[in-house]
N, C-alpha and C positions, 0 to 999 in steps of 0.2 A: 398611528407611528410618524416621525417624523423624518424627513430625508440623509439622516445619512444614517439608521436604522435600514432602511432603503439601500440602498448606495452592499449598509451591509453584506444584506439577503443576497440583494443582489451575483458582490462577489464571493460569496459559502456558493450559489449556486452552482455560476458561474466556476469555479475550484473542483467543485464534485461533477458537475458533464465535463471537463476532462477525470475525472483519477478516473468516469465511465471507460470514460477511452480506453483508459492506458491501458485498461486491469483486463478492458477486452480482447484487446489487440494481446497481448502479455503474453492472457491461453494458451491466445489462437496464431500463437507466433510460436511456438513450444512446444519438439520436437515429434518424442516419443509420453510415451502412458504415461509414467516415472514423475518426467518433467513437467506432463501438464497442467497433474495432481500438484505439483509440485507447488504450481502458478499457483493456484486457484484456489489450496493453505494461505499462499499471501494476503496472497489478493485479500480474502478474507476478515485475513488476522486485520492487513492494514487498515482494508474499513472500515473495522469495527474499533482498532485505534482508533484510527479517522473520526468518525462521526462522538465515539464516547470523549473522546477532548474534548470534541465543539462541543459538546452539551456541555461539560464542565465549564466550559471559558461562557458560556453562555447563561447557566443560575446557578453556579455556587457563586459565596461569596469571598468574598474579599482577595481574607489572602491564599484560599486554596484555587480560585484564581486564579492566580498569578501560575502553583506549582501545577496546573491544566495546564498553561501555554506553555515552558519553562523544558516538561516533560515531553508533547508533541516534537516540540522543536529540539531536543535532542535525542527523542526515544526511535519518530517514525526514521528519519536519516539514514538515525546506525542500524537501526533492519532494516532498511531497504540496500545496504551495503553490505550485510553482512548475508542476505539472501539470495545478492549478484550476485557474488561470488558461489553461496551458497548451488545456483543455478546453471553455472558455463561446467563449474564442478560433476554435474547430474548428467550436464549433455554433451560433457568431458567424457564419462563409464558407459552412460546408453552410448559414442557412440564404437568407443576400446569394448565395451560387451559384441556387438554388431561383427565385424573387421572379427570379432575370433567369434563368435558361428557362418562367419561368413567360405572359412578358416578351412 
Protein backbone atom coordinates (compact mmCIF):
# COMPACT_ATOMS: atom_id res chain seq x y z
CA UNK A 1 0.00 0.00 0.00
CA UNK A 2 1.27 3.44 -0.82
CA UNK A 3 1.47 6.40 1.52
CA UNK A 4 -1.71 8.11 0.25
CA UNK A 5 -3.77 4.97 0.75
CA UNK A 6 -2.52 4.59 4.31
CA UNK A 7 -3.37 8.21 5.07
CA UNK A 8 -6.81 7.73 3.54
CA UNK A 9 -7.54 4.64 5.62
CA UNK A 10 -6.28 6.42 8.75
CA UNK A 11 -8.72 9.27 8.09
CA UNK A 12 -11.56 6.80 7.51
CA UNK A 13 -10.66 5.06 10.77
CA UNK A 14 -10.61 8.36 12.67
CA UNK A 15 -13.98 9.35 11.25
CA UNK A 16 -15.38 5.93 12.17
CA UNK A 17 -14.14 6.30 15.76
CA UNK A 18 -15.69 9.76 16.05
CA UNK A 19 -18.94 8.42 14.58
CA UNK A 20 -19.02 5.57 17.08
CA UNK A 21 -18.38 7.98 19.94
CA UNK A 22 -21.14 10.30 18.69
CA UNK A 23 -23.61 7.43 18.27
CA UNK A 24 -22.90 6.16 21.77
CA UNK A 25 -23.46 9.56 23.35
CA UNK A 26 -26.52 10.23 21.21
CA UNK A 27 -28.24 7.10 22.49
CA UNK A 28 -26.97 7.68 26.01
CA UNK A 29 -28.33 11.25 26.17
CA UNK A 30 -31.83 10.20 25.08
CA UNK A 31 -34.39 10.99 27.78
CA UNK A 32 -37.17 8.45 27.36
CA UNK A 33 -37.62 5.05 25.77
CA UNK A 34 -39.28 6.48 22.66
CA UNK A 35 -36.41 8.91 22.06
CA UNK A 36 -33.81 6.23 22.83
CA UNK A 37 -35.34 3.85 20.30
CA UNK A 38 -35.48 6.65 17.73
CA UNK A 39 -31.80 7.50 18.38
CA UNK A 40 -30.81 3.84 17.93
CA UNK A 41 -32.73 3.61 14.66
CA UNK A 42 -31.16 6.84 13.36
CA UNK A 43 -27.65 5.70 14.32
CA UNK A 44 -28.15 2.34 12.61
CA UNK A 45 -29.46 4.02 9.45
CA UNK A 46 -26.66 6.59 9.32
CA UNK A 47 -24.01 3.89 9.88
CA UNK A 48 -25.55 1.81 7.09
CA UNK A 49 -25.52 4.79 4.72
CA UNK A 50 -21.97 5.74 5.71
CA UNK A 51 -20.55 2.23 5.30
CA UNK A 52 -22.43 1.68 2.05
CA UNK A 53 -21.37 5.07 0.68
CA UNK A 54 -17.76 4.55 1.67
CA UNK A 55 -17.76 1.09 0.11
CA UNK A 56 -19.25 2.60 -3.04
CA UNK A 57 -16.57 5.27 -3.16
CA UNK A 58 -13.82 2.69 -2.73
CA UNK A 59 -15.04 -0.12 -4.99
CA UNK A 60 -17.43 1.27 -7.61
CA UNK A 61 -16.04 2.28 -10.99
CA UNK A 62 -15.99 5.76 -12.54
CA UNK A 63 -19.25 7.66 -12.53
CA UNK A 64 -20.88 5.46 -9.88
CA UNK A 65 -18.09 6.35 -7.46
CA UNK A 66 -18.89 10.04 -7.86
CA UNK A 67 -22.62 9.42 -7.54
CA UNK A 68 -22.01 7.53 -4.30
CA UNK A 69 -19.92 10.41 -2.94
CA UNK A 70 -22.52 12.96 -4.04
CA UNK A 71 -25.25 10.91 -2.37
CA UNK A 72 -23.34 10.88 0.90
CA UNK A 73 -22.57 14.60 0.72
CA UNK A 74 -26.20 15.57 0.06
CA UNK A 75 -28.26 12.83 1.70
CA UNK A 76 -26.59 12.27 5.08
CA UNK A 77 -26.59 15.92 6.28
CA UNK A 78 -30.18 16.42 5.09
CA UNK A 79 -31.32 13.31 6.94
CA UNK A 80 -29.39 14.28 10.06
CA UNK A 81 -31.06 17.71 10.06
CA UNK A 82 -34.52 16.22 9.60
CA UNK A 83 -33.99 13.60 12.29
CA UNK A 84 -32.60 16.16 14.74
CA UNK A 85 -35.79 18.18 14.40
CA UNK A 86 -37.87 15.01 14.79
CA UNK A 87 -35.90 14.01 17.90
CA UNK A 88 -36.57 17.41 19.46
CA UNK A 89 -40.27 16.96 18.78
CA UNK A 90 -40.22 13.49 20.36
CA UNK A 91 -38.53 14.94 23.45
CA UNK A 92 -41.14 17.72 23.69
CA UNK A 93 -43.96 15.21 23.30
CA UNK A 94 -42.50 12.99 26.04
CA UNK A 95 -42.18 16.00 28.37
CA UNK A 96 -45.77 17.04 27.71
CA UNK A 97 -47.05 13.53 28.32
CA UNK A 98 -45.03 13.34 31.53
CA UNK A 99 -46.44 16.67 32.76
CA UNK A 100 -49.98 15.63 31.82
CA UNK A 101 -49.70 12.34 33.70
CA UNK A 102 -48.24 14.11 36.76
CA UNK A 103 -51.27 16.40 37.14
